[in-house]
N, C-alpha and C positions, 0 to 999 in steps of 0.2 A: 372426360377422358384423361385430362391432365392429372386429375386427382388420383385416378386408378393407376396411371403410369407411375406416379410418385410412390404409391403404396407398393406396387410390384417391384419397383427399384429398391425399396426398403427391404422387402422380403429377400431379394437376390443378394443384397449386401449382407443381411443377417446370415443367409446360408453360407456365403463365402467366409464370413467371420467364424461361423461355427466349424467349418472345415479346417480353417487355420488353427482354431483352438484345439480341435481333435488331433491334428498333425503335431502341434506343439506338445500336447500331453503324451502322445505316442513316442515322440523322440525322447522326451525326458524320462519316461518310464523305461524305455529301452536302455537309456544310459544307466539307470539304476540297476537294471538286471545285468548289464555287462559288468558293472562295478562289483556286483555281488558275486558273479561267476569268477572274476579275477581274484577277489578277496578269498573266495572258497578254495581256489587253486593254491593261493599263497598259504592259507591255513594248512592245507593238506601237506604242502612241501615242508612247512615248519614242523608239523607234527612228526613227519617222517624223520627229519634231521635232529630235532631237539627232543621230542617226546615228553615235554614238561606240561603237566596239567595247568599250572598257574599261567604260563605264557599263552596257552590255548584259550584260557578263560579271558585273559586280558584282550587278546585279539578278537574274540567273539564279542566282547563288550564294545570294542572300537568299531567293529563291523556293524553292530546294531545301531550305534550312534550315527554312523555314516549313512545308513539306510534311512533312519528317521529324519536326518537333516535333508537328504535329497528328496524324500517323499514329501516333506514339509514344503520344499521349494516348489514341487509340482502342484501341491494344493494351493499355495499362495498364487501361483500363476493362473490356476483355474479360477480362483476367486476374482483376481484382477480382470481376467478375460470376461467373466460373467458380468462384472460391473460395467465393463466397457460395452458389452453387448446391450445391457439394459439401457445405458446412456444413449447408445446409437438408436435404439428403438424409440426412445422418447423424442 
């Protein structure tokens, strides 16, 4: 019975860790989406006021870079959490 309890405890800890990982990913992805929305509103404002194609292109490139960096951070966190989960199971 002690062995089974130990195993059940491991499953519960893994489930809790999985939920924490999911929450962390949702929060980070939500932050990326909010940043995208804010940047798109800013781009729209700049287009209306300036109307320059070159500035819009530069802003679009900055936005793409920002999204890639943030999504990269989410992926790194996922990888780290998966490694942690694997370590916990062992």
